[in-house]
C-alpha positions in Angstrom: -0.2 0.1 0.3 1.5 3.6 -0.9 0.4 6.7 0.7 0.7 9.8 -1.1 -0.5 13.4 -0.8 -1.3 15.4 -3.6 -1.2 19.4 -3.1 -1.0 22.3 -5.5 -1.4 26.0 -5.4 0.6 27.2 -3.2 1.0 30.8 -4.5 4.3 31.9 -2.3 4.9 35.2 -2.4 1.8 36.8 -3.3 1.0 40.0 -2.7 -2.2 40.2 -0.4 -3.0 43.3 -2.1 -6.7 43.6 -0.2 -5.1 43.7 3.2 -3.1 46.6 5.2 0.6 46.4 4.4 1.5 45.1 8.1 -1.0 41.9 7.7 0.3 41.5 3.8 3.7 41.0 4.9 2.7 38.7 7.5 0.8 36.2 5.1 3.6 36.1 3.2 5.5 35.3 6.0 2.8 32.7 7.0 3.0 31.3 3.5 6.6 30.4 3.4 6.1 28.5 6.7 3.5 26.3 5.0 5.5 24.1 3.1 7.7 23.5 6.9 4.2 22.6 8.7 3.8 20.0 5.5 7.0 18.4 6.2 5.9 17.9 9.8 2.5 16.7 8.3 4.4 14.1 6.2 6.7 12.7 8.4 4.2 12.6 10.9 2.2 10.8 9.0 4.1 8.2 7.0 3.7 9.5 3.9 5.8 8.1 1.5 5.1 10.4 -1.6 4.1 13.8 -2.1 2.7 15.0 -5.1 2.7 19.3 -6.3 0.9 20.2 -9.2 2.4 23.7 -9.8 2.0 27.1 -8.7 3.6 26.6 -5.8 5.0 30.4 -6.4 2.9 32.9 -7.3 5.6 34.2 -10.0 8.3 32.8 -12.4 10.6 34.8 -10.4 9.8 34.9 -6.5 11.9 36.4 -3.6 15.1 34.2 -3.6 14.5 33.2 -0.1 11.2 32.0 -0.7 12.8 29.7 -3.2 15.4 28.6 -0.4 13.0 28.1 2.0 10.6 25.4 0.0 13.8 23.8 -1.0 14.6 23.4 2.5 11.2 22.4 3.8 10.8 19.5 0.9 14.5 18.5 1.8 12.8 17.8 5.4 10.4 15.6 3.9 11.4 11.8 4.8 9.3 11.0 1.2 10.3 11.3 -2.4 8.7 14.3 -3.8 7.5 15.2 -7.0 6.5 18.7 -8.4 5.5 19.7 -12.0 5.7 23.7 -12.8 2.7 25.8 -13.6 1.5 28.9 -15.4 2.5 31.2 -12.9 5.6 29.4 -11.7 6.4 28.7 -15.1 10.3 26.9 -15.6 12.5 29.3 -17.7 15.2 31.4 -17.3 15.3 32.9 -13.4 12.7 30.6 -12.1 13.8 29.5 -9.1 13.2 25.3 -10.3 16.1 26.2 -12.0 18.4 28.5 -9.7 17.8 27.0 -7.0 20.0 23.6 -5.4 16.7 21.0 -4.9 17.3 18.1 -2.5 17.6 14.5 -3.5 14.2 13.7 -2.5 13.2 16.5 -4.8 12.5 15.4 -8.7 11.4 18.9 -10.8 9.5 18.1 -14.3 11.7 20.5 -16.6 10.3 19.8 -20.2 7.2 20.5 -21.7 6.7 16.7 -22.6 5.5 13.8 -20.8 8.8 12.4 -19.3 8.5 9.1 -16.3 10.1 8.5 -13.5 10.6 5.1 -12.1 10.5 4.7 -8.0 10.9 0.9 -7.8 11.1 1.1 -3.8 7.9 2.1 -3.7 6.6 0.8 -6.9 5.2 3.6 -8.8 6.0 5.3 -11.6 5.4 8.8 -11.8 5.1 11.0 -15.2 4.7 14.2 -15.8 5.6 17.6 -17.4 6.2 21.2 -16.9 5.0 24.8 -18.1 7.9 26.3 -20.1 6.0 29.5 -20.4 2.9 31.3 -18.8 0.5 29.8 -21.2 0.1 25.9 -22.5 -1.8 25.6 -25.5 -2.0 21.9 -26.4 -2.4 19.1 -23.6 0.4 17.1 -22.4 -1.2 13.7 -22.2 -2.0 14.5 -26.0 -0.7 10.7 -27.6 0.4 9.7 -24.0 0.6 6.4 -22.3 1.9 5.6 -19.4 5.1 3.2 -19.7 3.6 -0.5 -19.0 5.9 -1.9 -16.5 4.2 -3.5 -13.6 4.1 -0.4 -11.7 1.2 1.9 -10.1 1.2 4.5 -12.7 0.9 8.2 -11.8 0.5 11.1 -13.6 1.1 14.8 -12.2 0.1 18.1 -14.2 -0.7 21.4 -14.0 -3.8 22.5 -16.2 -7.9 22.1 -16.5 -10.0 19.5 -18.3 -12.4 20.0 -21.0 -11.3 23.8 -20.9 -13.2 26.6 -22.6 -10.1 27.7 -23.9 -7.0 26.2 -24.7 -4.3 28.1 -22.5 -3.1 26.1 -20.0 -3.1 22.6 -20.8 -6.2 21.8 -21.8 -6.9 18.1 -21.3 -9.7 16.3 -23.0 -11.5 13.4 -20.8 -10.3 11.1 -23.9 -6.7 11.8 -23.2 -7.0 11.1 -19.6 -9.2 7.7 -20.4 -6.5 6.5 -22.6 -3.6 7.7 -20.9 -3.0 4.2 -19.0 -2.5 6.4 -15.5 -4.0 4.7 -12.5 -4.3 7.9 -11.0 -3.8 11.6 -12.5 -2.7 14.4 -9.7 -3.8 17.5 -11.3 -3.7 21.4 -10.3 -4.7 25.2 -11.7 -8.6 25.0 -10.1 -8.2 26.3 -7.0 -11.5 24.9 -6.0 -11.2 20.9 -4.9 -12.8 18.6 -6.9 -12.4 15.4 -8.2 -12.5 14.7 -12.3 -15.2 12.9 -14.4 -13.0 10.1 -15.8 -12.7 6.2 -16.0 -9.1 7.5 -14.7 -8.9 8.7 -11.2 -8.4 12.2 -11.2 -8.5 15.2 -9.0 -7.8 19.2 -7.8 -7.1 19.4 -4.4 -7.3 23.0 -4.7 -5.3 26.2 -3.5 -4.0 25.4 0.0 -4.3 28.6 1.1 -7.1 31.3 0.4 -5.5 34.6 -0.7 -9.4 36.4 -0.7 -12.4 36.5 -0.8 -13.2 34.3 -4.0 -11.0 31.4 -2.5 -13.3 30.5 0.5 -13.9 27.8 3.5 -11.5 24.9 3.9 -8.7 24.7 2.0 -5.8 22.0 2.0 -4.7 19.1 0.3 -5.5 15.3 -0.3 -4.1 12.2 1.0 -4.5 9.1 -0.8 -4.2 5.2 -0.3 -2.9 3.3 -3.2 -3.7 -0.2 -3.1 -3.3 -2.3 -5.9 -4.7 -0.6 -8.6 -7.2 1.4 -6.6 -6.9 4.8 -5.2 -8.8 6.0 -1.9 -8.5 10.1 -1.5 -9.5 12.0 1.9 -9.5 15.5 2.1 -7.3 17.5 5.2 -8.1 20.7 5.7 -5.0 22.6 6.3 -5.1 26.2 5.7 -3.7 28.4 8.4 -6.4 31.0 8.3 -10.0 31.2 6.1 -12.1 33.8 4.4 -15.0 33.8 4.7 -18.2 35.8 3.2 -21.3 36.2 6.0 -24.9 37.5 5.0 -26.7 38.8 8.0 -30.3 40.0 7.8 -30.9 42.9 10.2 -34.1 43.6 9.9 -36.2 44.6 12.5 -33.1 43.8 14.8 -30.2 45.8 16.6 -27.4 45.1 13.8 -24.6 44.0 16.4 -26.9 41.6 18.1 -27.6 40.2 14.8 -24.3 39.9 13.5 -22.6 38.4 16.7 -25.5 35.8 17.1 -24.7 34.7 13.7 -21.0 34.0 14.1 -19.4 30.8 14.4 -17.9 30.9 18.4 -13.9 31.4 17.0 -13.0 33.4 14.0 -10.3 35.2 15.6 -7.5 33.5 13.5 -9.9 34.2 9.9 -10.5 36.8 7.3 -14.4 37.8 7.2 -16.7 39.9 5.1 -20.2 41.1 6.1 -22.7 41.5 4.5 -25.5 43.3 6.0 -29.5 42.8 4.2 -32.5 43.5 4.9 -34.4 46.7 6.2 -32.7 49.3 8.6 -33.3 52.7 9.6 -32.5 56.3 8.2 -29.1 56.1 8.8 -28.6 52.4 7.9 -26.6 49.9 9.8 -23.7 51.9 10.6 -21.6 49.7 9.4 -17.8 51.5 10.1 -19.3 51.8 14.0 -20.1 47.7 13.9 -16.6 47.2 12.7 -14.8 49.1 15.0 -16.8 47.2 18.2 -15.8 43.6 16.3 -12.4 44.0 14.7 -10.9 42.5 17.5 -12.8 39.3 17.2 -11.4 38.6 13.4 -7.6 38.5 11.7 -9.0 40.8 9.3 -12.9 42.0 8.7 -14.9 44.0 6.1 -18.1 44.8 6.5 -20.9 46.0 3.8 -23.8 47.6 4.2 -26.4 46.3 1.7 -29.6 47.1 3.9 -32.3 49.2 2.2 -34.5 51.8 3.3 -37.3 50.4 5.6 -40.9 50.5 5.1 -41.9 53.6 7.1 -39.2 55.3 6.0 -40.8 55.6 2.5 -44.1 55.5 3.9 -43.9 59.5 4.4 -43.5 60.0 0.4 -46.9 60.9 0.4 -46.4 64.2 2.9 -46.8 67.5 0.8 -43.7 68.7 1.9 -39.9 68.7 0.7 -39.1 65.0 2.4 -42.5 63.8 0.6 -41.5 65.1 -2.6 -37.4 63.8 -2.4 -38.9 60.3 -1.2 -41.4 60.5 -4.3 -38.7 61.3 -7.0 -36.3 58.5 -5.4 -38.5 56.1 -4.7 -39.6 56.6 -8.6 -35.8 56.0 -9.4 -35.2 53.0 -7.1 -38.5 51.4 -9.0 -36.8 51.9 -12.5 -33.3 50.9 -10.9 -31.8 48.3 -13.7 -29.8 46.3 -10.8 -29.1 45.8 -6.9 -26.4 48.5 -7.1 -28.0 50.9 -8.4 -30.7 50.7 -6.0 -27.8 50.5 -3.4 -26.7 53.9 -4.9 -30.5 55.4 -4.7 -30.3 53.8 -1.0 -27.5 56.0 0.4 -29.1 58.9 -1.6 -32.3 58.6 0.3 -30.0 58.1 3.6 -27.8 61.2 3.0 -30.9 63.1 2.0 -32.8 62.5 4.6 -29.8 63.1 6.9 -30.0 66.5 5.9 -33.2 67.1 6.3 -32.9 66.4 10.0 -29.4 67.5 10.5 -28.2 64.4 11.3 -24.6 63.3 11.0 -24.3 60.1 8.9 -20.3 60.5 9.1 
């Protein structure tokens, strides 16, 4: 029985541009520690083979310290390690895949054609290829057949299956089925999932979220190969999670509503809270709410998407400047083409009513 892990898309040296500079720098330092944490997992769980399916670096020219740290971490693994460079960290001049001294237990695929490496002590053959530029318009699996040598056959590639556009190793399902592989380890897709093919194949997703388009648990697959069969289990591994939480504050105190909706422990995570439903003339006061709750999160955004309460619109029937103002804004709100336009009108209503009442909306 062979025990392996399949990970991808570390994107080391990501800029984390949406975070304040101090937090962004801290996240980059944490990302360099990722591979060392992974080495501890490998050595503590008897993993024999590590498959890294590309985009370990966020660019083809990361900081030198980042390449050195990754090489050191992989060298600590008491396992054979294979890596297939992807479209972000493609193999070429100046790339750490070329310039760094990689430990003896690490094999980097360096060609834009499939090559195979036998690992007789594990009874496995690993076949893979590398992006040698930021795009790869033809499938690496086109015309490829795994060696018929009686070993368990693993493919390791960065790419996508049945892609709408042919820029990032567009693999066809028929090519996977005809490959002779027993398992195909893929990277590039940041959401984990398993392919619909006769050959078991999967994307583990990115190992750490980097923004609110990469939500929830992130990690890697741990696999067991027994004979010609593969079983996979997902291992959550991200130090921090990105989450979006929608809270309806209609008829409620916004802070009370948000606190009731929050999980117990959010201190290490990054949250975007969307306030919805109806709120009074001043809205839900997202700024004050963020100040009150910020210490409960690693990073926090609060967005006020509430709409004007029915009681406020009801005054549009008044024979007054307020009524005239509300009637005109309600006409525009009803004719708005989308929710974004309605949000702009909602803000106009609130600021207009604040001006009429001589109130401070900040």
